[in-house]
C-alpha positions in Angstrom: -38.4 -79.9 74.1 -38.0 -78.2 70.7 -35.5 -75.4 71.0 -37.1 -73.4 68.3 -40.5 -73.0 69.9 -40.8 -75.1 73.0 -43.7 -77.1 71.6 -42.6 -80.5 73.0 -40.5 -83.1 71.3 -37.1 -82.6 69.6 -38.9 -82.2 66.3 -42.6 -81.4 66.1 -42.8 -83.5 62.8 -42.5 -86.7 64.9 -46.0 -86.0 66.1 -47.8 -85.6 62.8 -50.9 -87.6 62.2 -52.6 -87.7 58.8 -56.3 -88.7 58.6 -56.7 -92.5 58.7 -53.0 -92.8 59.8 -51.7 -94.2 63.1 -50.7 -91.9 65.9 -46.9 -92.2 66.6 -45.6 -93.3 70.0 -43.5 -91.2 72.4 -39.7 -91.7 72.0 -37.9 -90.3 75.1 -34.3 -89.3 74.6 -31.5 -89.3 77.2 -30.4 -85.8 78.3 -26.7 -85.2 78.7 -26.1 -82.7 81.5 -22.5 -82.2 80.6 -23.2 -80.0 77.5 -23.5 -76.3 77.3 -27.3 -75.9 77.2 -27.4 -72.5 75.5 -25.0 -73.5 72.7 -26.7 -76.8 72.2 -30.1 -75.1 72.0 -28.9 -72.6 69.4 -27.3 -75.3 67.3 -30.4 -77.5 67.4 -32.6 -74.5 66.4 -30.3 -73.8 63.5 -30.4 -77.5 62.4 -34.1 -77.6 62.6 -34.7 -74.5 60.6 -32.1 -75.3 58.0 -33.6 -78.7 57.4 -37.1 -77.2 57.3 -36.0 -74.5 54.7 -34.5 -77.2 52.4 -37.8 -79.2 52.6 -39.8 -76.0 52.0 -37.8 -75.2 48.9 -38.5 -78.7 47.6 -42.2 -78.2 48.3 -42.2 -74.8 46.5 -40.5 -76.3 43.5 -43.0 -79.2 43.5 -46.0 -76.8 43.5 -44.6 -74.5 40.9 -43.9 -77.3 38.5 -47.6 -78.2 38.6 -49.0 -74.7 38.7 -50.5 -75.3 42.2 -51.1 -72.3 44.5 -50.9 -73.0 48.3 -52.2 -70.4 50.7 -51.0 -70.7 54.4 -53.7 -69.3 56.7 -52.4 -68.3 60.1 -53.9 -66.7 63.2 -54.5 -67.1 66.9 -57.2 -69.6 68.1 -60.7 -68.3 67.6 -60.1 -65.7 64.9 -62.5 -67.4 62.6 -60.1 -69.1 60.2 -62.3 -72.2 59.7 -65.5 -70.2 59.2 -63.7 -68.0 56.7 -62.3 -71.1 54.9 -65.7 -72.8 54.8 -67.2 -69.6 53.3 -64.3 -69.2 50.8 -64.3 -72.7 49.4 -68.1 -72.6 49.1 -68.1 -69.2 47.3 -65.4 -70.5 44.9 -67.7 -73.2 43.8 -66.5 -74.9 40.6 -64.4 -72.0 39.4 -61.3 -73.8 40.5 -60.4 -77.1 42.0 -59.8 -76.3 45.7 -58.4 -78.6 48.4 -57.6 -78.1 52.1 -54.9 -79.3 54.6 -56.1 -78.8 58.2 -53.6 -78.5 61.0 -54.5 -79.0 64.7 -52.9 -80.5 67.7 -55.8 -82.9 68.1 -59.3 -83.8 66.6 -60.7 -83.9 63.1 -63.4 -81.4 63.8 -62.2 -78.7 61.4 -61.6 -81.3 58.7 -65.1 -82.6 59.0 -66.4 -79.0 58.6 -64.5 -78.6 55.4 -65.5 -82.1 54.1 -69.1 -81.1 54.6 -68.6 -78.4 51.8 -67.6 -81.2 49.4 -63.9 -80.4 49.3 -61.2 -82.9 49.6 -59.3 -82.4 52.9 -56.5 -83.9 54.8 -56.1 -83.5 58.6 -52.7 -83.2 60.2 -52.6 -83.6 64.0 -49.4 -82.4 65.5 -49.9 -83.7 69.0 -47.9 -81.4 71.3 -46.5 -79.5 68.3 -47.8 -75.9 67.9 -47.2 -75.5 64.2 -47.0 -77.2 60.8 -43.6 -77.6 59.2 -42.4 -78.3 55.7 -42.1 -82.0 56.2 -45.7 -82.2 57.5 -46.9 -80.1 54.6 -45.1 -82.3 52.1 -46.6 -85.4 53.5 -50.0 -83.7 53.5 -49.6 -82.8 49.8 -48.8 -86.4 49.0 -51.9 -87.6 50.8 -54.1 -84.9 49.3 -52.7 -85.4 45.7 -53.9 -82.0 44.3 -54.3 -81.8 40.6 -52.3 -79.5 38.4 -53.5 -75.9 38.5 -55.4 -76.3 41.8 -55.7 -74.1 44.8 -54.6 -75.6 48.2 -55.5 -73.9 51.5 -53.5 -74.8 54.6 -55.1 -73.9 57.9 -52.2 -73.8 60.3 -52.3 -74.5 64.0 -53.8 -71.6 65.9 -50.7 -69.7 67.2 -49.2 -66.3 66.4 -45.6 -67.3 67.2 -44.3 -70.6 65.8 -46.1 -70.9 62.5 -44.4 -67.7 61.3 -40.9 -69.3 61.8 -41.6 -72.3 59.6 -41.7 -71.9 55.9 -43.9 -74.6 54.3 -43.1 -73.8 50.7 -46.4 -72.0 50.4 -47.2 -69.5 47.7 -48.5 -66.9 50.0 -49.1 -66.2 53.8 -52.4 -64.8 55.0 -52.7 -63.7 58.6 -56.1 -63.3 60.2 -56.8 -61.2 63.2 -60.3 -60.6 64.6 -61.9 -57.6 66.3 -62.6 -59.9 69.3 -58.9 -59.9 70.0 -56.7 -57.1 71.2 -55.9 -54.4 68.7 -52.3 -54.5 70.0 -51.7 -58.1 68.8 -49.4 -56.9 65.9 -47.1 -55.2 68.4 -47.0 -58.3 70.6 -46.4 -60.7 67.8 -44.5 -58.7 65.2 -42.8 -61.5 63.3 -46.1 -63.1 62.2 -47.3 -59.8 60.7 -43.9 -59.0 59.1 -44.1 -62.3 57.1 -47.7 -61.8 55.9 -48.6 -61.2 52.3 -52.1 -60.3 53.3 -53.8 -59.4 56.6 -57.5 -60.0 57.0 -59.3 -58.2 59.8 -62.2 -60.5 60.5 -65.5 -60.3 62.4 -66.0 -56.6 61.5 -69.7 -57.2 61.9 -69.1 -57.2 65.6 -67.4 -53.8 65.8 -70.5 -52.1 67.2 -70.4 -54.5 70.2 -66.6 -54.7 71.0 -64.0 -52.3 72.2 -61.5 -52.6 69.3 -59.4 -49.7 67.9 -59.3 -50.5 64.2 -57.0 -47.5 63.3 -54.5 -48.5 66.0 -54.4 -52.1 64.8 -53.9 -51.2 61.1 -51.3 -48.6 62.0 -49.3 -51.2 64.0 -49.5 -53.6 61.1 -48.3 -51.0 58.6 -45.4 -50.0 60.8 -44.2 -53.6 60.7 -44.8 -54.1 57.0 -45.8 -50.9 55.1 -46.6 -52.7 51.8 -48.8 -55.4 53.2 -52.3 -55.7 51.9 -55.1 -55.2 54.5 -58.7 -56.3 54.0 -61.6 -55.9 56.6 -63.9 -58.9 56.3 -66.8 -60.7 57.9 -66.9 -64.4 57.3 -70.5 -64.6 58.6 -72.0 -61.5 57.1 -70.0 -61.4 53.9 -68.3 -58.0 54.2 -65.1 -57.7 52.1 -65.3 -61.2 50.7 -65.4 -60.0 47.1 -62.1 -58.3 47.7 -60.7 -61.5 49.3 -61.8 -63.5 46.3 -60.2 -61.0 43.9 -57.0 -61.3 45.9 -57.1 -65.0 45.5 -57.8 -64.8 41.8 -54.8 -62.5 41.4 -52.5 -65.2 42.7 
């Protein structure tokens, strides 16, 4: 089990599957019961994150050299990430070359939705892994081959914990929370919101029908990161999407 996040496997990157690529086999490892488990766990976590940070720095340099902007989209499952992404790449039209890396534990369903918009997309399946990491992102970039000056969206695995820990080398982090979730999510998952460059409050068209305290949610987010940008949006009705497009243009 990964000591960093408990996602299964000593390193979640061993379970990455790119579209049209083979799915790796399980490789069980012997367990030595004579070690101090707490110390071993901490050291393994440090090793994993240190390796990831080095790879993330290489990814960031690689993107910067070619003028490519990469936006890491993170949220819990069901927040509307894929619907927002479909709408966003469609609205962008031909104004900028836009490509997508999709992260999920299994299936190519989201990648097929993006492909239907006409955008080039790569699917990364993490198996038991609950997040993308810098190695997976780097391999995804190689497969995607984005041109200079392009915009790359990364739809991370739906999870409010582990994706926040793993720097991909992205240009910016966008966290999406929907009004169909609890307004107290920022308090329960603070690290995710502390690392955000932008928070999108999605599905605001459903506010008349759900019990969601918008003021409480926004207050909790601002307590965690006072300078974070906050935008209410509706991916289906279109509320706030002009402001979202402006934020992307500013990148």
